[in-house]
C-alpha positions as CSV (number, residue, x, y, z in Angstrom):
1,X,114.8,91.4,125.4
2,X,111.2,92.8,124.9
3,X,109.7,93.4,121.7
4,X,109.7,97.0,122.4
5,X,113.2,97.0,123.3
6,X,114.2,94.7,120.0
7,X,111.9,97.9,118.3
8,X,114.0,99.9,119.6
9,X,117.5,98.9,118.7
10,X,115.8,98.5,115.1
11,X,114.9,101.7,115.1
12,X,118.5,103.2,116.2
13,X,120.3,100.8,113.8
14,X,118.0,101.4,110.8
15,X,118.7,105.5,111.3
16,X,122.3,105.5,112.1
17,X,122.2,103.6,108.7
18,X,120.6,106.9,107.2
19,X,117.0,104.7,106.5
20,X,114.0,106.7,107.2
21,X,112.0,105.2,110.0
22,X,108.4,105.7,111.0
23,X,106.5,104.4,114.0
24,X,102.8,104.8,113.5
25,X,102.0,103.8,117.6
26,X,104.2,104.2,120.4
27,X,107.0,101.3,121.0
28,X,105.7,101.8,125.7
29,X,102.2,101.8,124.4
30,X,101.2,99.0,122.0
31,X,97.5,99.9,121.4
32,X,96.9,99.1,117.9
33,X,98.8,95.3,116.6
34,X,99.2,96.4,112.7
35,X,101.2,93.5,110.5
36,X,103.9,95.7,110.7
37,X,105.7,97.2,114.2
38,X,108.0,99.7,112.0
39,X,107.9,101.1,108.6
40,X,111.5,102.2,106.7
41,X,112.1,103.9,103.7
42,X,115.5,104.5,102.1
43,X,115.6,106.2,98.5
44,X,113.4,103.8,96.7
45,X,113.1,101.2,98.9
46,X,110.6,100.5,101.8
47,X,110.4,97.9,104.4
48,X,107.6,96.7,107.3
49,X,109.3,95.8,110.0
50,X,107.5,92.9,112.1
51,X,108.9,91.2,115.3
52,X,107.6,87.7,115.9
53,X,108.4,86.4,119.1
54,X,107.5,82.5,117.8
55,X,107.9,82.1,114.0
56,X,106.0,79.0,114.1
57,X,103.2,80.4,115.8
58,X,101.8,83.0,113.1
59,X,98.5,84.9,112.8
60,X,97.0,84.0,108.7
61,X,95.2,87.4,108.7
62,X,98.5,89.5,109.6
63,X,100.7,87.3,107.4
64,X,98.0,87.8,104.5
65,X,98.0,91.4,104.9
66,X,101.7,91.6,104.9
67,X,101.8,89.6,102.2
68,X,99.3,92.1,100.4
69,X,100.5,95.1,101.8
70,X,104.1,94.2,100.6
71,X,102.7,93.9,96.5
72,X,100.5,97.1,96.9
73,X,103.2,98.9,97.5
74,X,105.9,97.6,96.0
75,X,107.6,96.8,99.5
76,X,109.4,94.1,101.2
77,X,108.6,92.8,104.4
78,X,111.3,92.7,107.2
79,X,110.7,90.2,109.1
80,X,112.8,89.6,113.0
81,X,112.1,86.2,114.9
82,X,113.0,85.7,117.9
83,X,112.6,81.6,118.6
84,X,110.6,78.8,116.6
85,X,108.7,75.9,118.3
86,X,112.1,74.2,119.5
87,X,115.0,76.9,119.7
88,X,115.7,80.3,119.4
89,X,116.5,81.4,115.9
90,X,120.3,81.1,114.5
91,X,122.3,84.2,113.2
92,X,123.3,84.1,109.6
93,X,120.4,82.0,108.8
94,X,117.4,82.5,106.9
95,X,114.2,80.6,108.2
96,X,111.2,80.5,105.2
97,X,107.4,80.5,106.7
98,X,104.8,81.4,104.7
99,X,107.1,82.3,101.7
100,X,108.0,84.7,103.8
101,X,112.1,85.2,105.7
102,X,112.8,85.4,109.0
103,X,116.0,86.2,110.6
104,X,117.6,87.4,114.0
105,X,118.2,91.4,114.9
106,X,122.6,90.1,115.0
107,X,121.7,89.0,111.2
108,X,119.8,92.2,110.7
109,X,122.6,94.2,112.1
110,X,125.4,92.1,110.1
111,X,123.5,92.9,107.0
112,X,123.1,96.6,107.3
113,X,126.6,96.1,107.3
114,X,126.9,94.4,104.0
115,X,127.2,91.0,105.8
116,X,124.7,88.6,104.2
117,X,123.2,85.4,105.7
118,X,124.1,82.6,103.4
119,X,122.4,80.0,105.0
120,X,118.8,78.8,104.4
121,X,117.2,76.4,107.9
122,X,116.1,73.3,106.6
123,X,114.5,70.3,109.2
124,X,117.1,68.4,109.7
125,X,119.6,71.3,109.2
126,X,120.7,74.2,107.2
127,X,121.7,74.2,103.7
128,X,124.3,76.6,101.9
129,X,123.7,78.9,98.8
130,X,126.9,78.2,96.8
131,X,128.2,80.0,93.5
132,X,128.2,76.8,91.6
133,X,130.0,78.6,88.7
134,X,132.8,79.5,90.9
135,X,132.9,75.8,92.5
136,X,133.2,74.6,88.7
137,X,136.2,76.8,87.9
138,X,137.7,76.5,91.4
139,X,137.7,72.8,91.0
140,X,138.9,72.9,87.4
141,X,142.0,74.6,88.9
142,X,142.9,72.4,91.2
143,X,142.8,69.7,88.6
144,X,140.4,67.7,90.8
145,X,137.6,66.0,88.9
146,X,134.1,65.7,89.6
147,X,134.2,62.1,90.7
148,X,137.4,62.6,92.9
149,X,135.6,65.4,94.4
150,X,132.2,63.2,95.3
151,X,134.9,60.9,96.8
152,X,136.0,62.9,99.0
153,X,132.9,64.6,100.4
154,X,130.8,60.7,100.5
155,X,128.6,61.6,97.7
156,X,127.9,61.0,94.4
157,X,129.4,62.1,91.4
158,X,125.8,63.2,90.2
159,X,125.3,64.9,93.5
160,X,128.5,67.3,92.9
161,X,126.7,67.9,89.3
162,X,124.0,69.2,90.8
163,X,126.2,71.8,93.0
164,X,127.5,73.3,90.6
165,X,124.2,74.0,88.4
166,X,123.0,74.8,91.5
167,X,119.8,72.8,91.3
168,X,120.6,71.3,94.8
169,X,122.3,73.2,98.0
170,X,124.9,71.1,100.2
171,X,124.6,70.9,104.0
172,X,126.3,73.6,106.5
173,X,128.7,70.5,107.2
174,X,129.5,69.8,103.0
175,X,129.4,73.5,102.3
176,X,132.4,74.0,104.6
177,X,134.5,70.9,103.3
178,X,133.9,72.2,99.5
179,X,135.5,75.4,100.8
180,X,138.2,73.8,102.6
181,X,139.4,71.4,99.6
182,X,139.0,74.4,97.0
183,X,140.7,76.8,99.5
184,X,138.2,79.4,98.8
185,X,135.7,81.4,101.7
186,X,133.6,83.2,98.2
187,X,132.0,80.6,97.4
188,X,129.2,81.0,99.6
189,X,126.2,83.3,98.0
190,X,124.8,86.1,99.8
191,X,121.3,86.0,100.7
192,X,119.8,89.8,100.6
193,X,116.2,89.8,102.5
194,X,115.9,93.1,101.6
195,X,114.8,91.9,97.6
196,X,113.4,88.9,98.4
197,X,110.3,88.2,96.1
198,X,106.7,88.2,97.7
199,X,104.0,85.8,96.1
200,X,100.4,86.1,97.0
201,X,97.3,86.4,95.2
202,X,94.6,89.3,96.1
203,X,91.4,87.4,95.3
204,X,89.0,90.0,96.4
205,X,85.7,87.2,96.9
206,X,87.8,85.2,99.2
207,X,88.4,88.0,101.8
208,X,84.8,89.3,101.5
209,X,83.3,85.7,102.2
210,X,86.5,85.3,105.3
211,X,84.8,88.9,106.8
212,X,82.0,90.1,107.3
213,X,81.2,93.7,106.6
214,X,79.0,96.0,108.6
215,X,75.9,97.7,107.7
216,X,77.4,101.2,107.1
217,X,81.0,99.3,105.3
218,X,78.3,96.9,103.2
219,X,76.8,100.3,102.0
220,X,80.4,101.8,100.9
221,X,81.2,98.5,99.4
222,X,78.1,98.6,97.1
223,X,78.7,102.3,96.1
224,X,82.0,101.5,95.2
225,X,81.1,98.3,92.9
226,X,78.6,101.2,91.2
227,X,81.2,103.4,90.7
228,X,83.2,100.5,88.8
229,X,86.1,100.0,91.1
230,X,87.4,97.0,92.8
231,X,87.8,97.1,97.3
232,X,90.0,94.9,98.9
233,X,89.0,94.7,102.6
234,X,91.4,94.6,105.7
235,X,89.0,94.0,108.6
236,X,91.3,92.7,111.7
237,X,92.6,96.7,112.1
238,X,96.3,95.2,110.7
239,X,96.9,98.1,108.3
240,X,96.0,101.8,109.0
241,X,93.0,102.2,106.6
242,X,89.9,100.0,106.2
243,X,90.3,99.1,102.2
244,X,92.3,99.3,98.6
245,X,90.3,100.7,95.5
246,X,91.3,99.9,92.2
247,X,90.4,100.6,88.6
248,X,88.9,98.2,86.0
249,X,89.3,100.8,83.3
250,X,92.1,101.0,81.0
251,X,91.2,104.4,79.8
252,X,91.8,106.0,83.2
253,X,95.7,106.4,83.2
254,X,96.6,108.4,86.6
255,X,100.1,107.8,87.8
256,X,100.2,107.6,91.3
257,X,96.5,107.1,91.7
258,X,95.8,103.5,92.7
259,X,95.9,101.9,94.7
260,X,93.9,104.7,96.4
261,X,93.8,103.9,100.3
262,X,90.3,104.8,102.2
263,X,89.9,104.9,106.2
264,X,86.3,104.7,107.4
265,X,84.2,106.5,110.3
266,X,81.0,105.8,111.3
267,X,80.8,105.6,115.3
268,X,79.8,108.1,117.7
269,X,79.0,110.8,115.2
270,X,82.8,112.0,115.0
271,X,85.9,111.5,112.7
272,X,88.3,108.5,114.7
273,X,91.3,110.6,114.9
274,X,93.8,108.1,115.5
275,X,92.5,106.0,112.4
276,X,92.7,109.5,110.3
277,X,96.1,110.6,111.7
278,X,97.6,107.1,111.1
279,X,96.6,107.0,107.1
280,X,97.8,110.5,106.5
281,X,101.3,109.2,108.2
282,X,101.0,106.0,106.3
283,X,100.1,107.8,102.4
284,X,102.6,110.5,103.3
285,X,105.3,108.4,103.2
286,X,104.3,105.7,100.5
287,X,103.1,109.2,98.6
288,X,99.7,107.8,97.8
289,X,96.6,109.1,97.0
290,X,94.3,108.8,100.3
291,X,90.3,109.1,101.0
292,X,88.7,109.3,104.3
293,X,84.4,108.2,104.1
294,X,82.5,109.3,106.7
295,X,78.8,108.4,107.2
296,X,76.4,111.6,106.7
297,X,75.6,112.8,110.3
298,X,79.6,113.2,111.1
299,X,80.6,116.8,111.8
300,X,84.2,117.6,109.9
301,X,86.2,119.5,112.3
302,X,88.3,122.3,111.0
303,X,91.5,120.5,112.2
304,X,90.5,117.8,109.6
305,X,89.7,120.0,106.6
306,X,93.0,121.3,106.9
307,X,94.4,118.3,106.0
308,X,95.7,116.7,103.2
309,X,93.1,113.7,103.0
310,X,89.9,114.2,101.0
311,X,87.3,113.3,103.2
312,X,83.9,112.2,101.4
313,X,80.4,111.8,103.1
314,X,78.8,108.9,101.9
315,X,75.7,110.8,100.1
316,X,77.8,112.5,98.0
317,X,79.9,109.4,96.9
318,X,76.3,107.5,96.1
319,X,76.1,110.6,93.3
320,X,78.9,109.4,91.5
321,X,78.0,107.9,88.5
322,X,80.8,106.5,87.0
323,X,84.8,106.6,87.9
324,X,85.7,110.1,86.2
325,X,83.5,111.5,88.5
326,X,84.6,109.7,91.3
327,X,88.4,110.9,90.5
328,X,86.8,114.6,90.3
329,X,85.3,114.5,93.8
330,X,88.8,113.1,94.9
331,X,90.4,115.7,93.8
332,X,88.2,118.4,94.5
333,X,87.8,117.4,97.9
């Protein structure tokens, strides 16, 4: 099954489950490689779906942008893997790479139906998340001591203690034996990848050292810095905007104003319509403030003037002295 077919199946699956889905590019004509293939929303939950043919062959920039996007937007990545370097991924199993969970399409379908996986893939075989408290309760109910259970399983008594306090996880084989002995199939804890905790640090200096900015981008960066804002740049085109802006001030308290996403156009003396459209749709979905910064020579068509995204020429941005004036400029635009 091709990636396009997988995306179409995911799109249909989630729509049937009353999720709102949004693709910024056509499935059949993939022209842009974003760090997500599909954006998904339901109530206050937002997910960025990405298909990976091989989870052991990851693009570091896309992974970093995916993590930063999750932190900035308080969203979750929903990553579908097809295979690793050795074989196809197994269903009902979570594979972790770079701190991110990868699952199969069938596992996603089970999760949508509230059947969560309980196996975490490890080298040499998967391990199972057991409910340690329930295990101890059932063991005592069956009048089985830790020593007796350890002898049946062929492990140490300390290992049984570790299972029950959840400091250690058993292999699939051992977990199945425990389930049989204690006569309970509800011992397995369900892992909800929809609530996976993403950890990453957004280091502005690190990003700027890795990426070379164009002359116009450097000019924008300097102006933003003089205003007193922090900027986080996306140079590989893996998100539908060029940079995010943040405030340093504790005095500025505008709920939902930051982070502010910005697109940039400096080429061909006209606004990049595709970039503008992607930014508009993206910000409407996430209910975020956006900005589009353009060079002075670019004429703004009437169509763009009616859009909800402020378009600001660099010369007007350079007239701004502080953050309060910047906010006024964005709101007035």
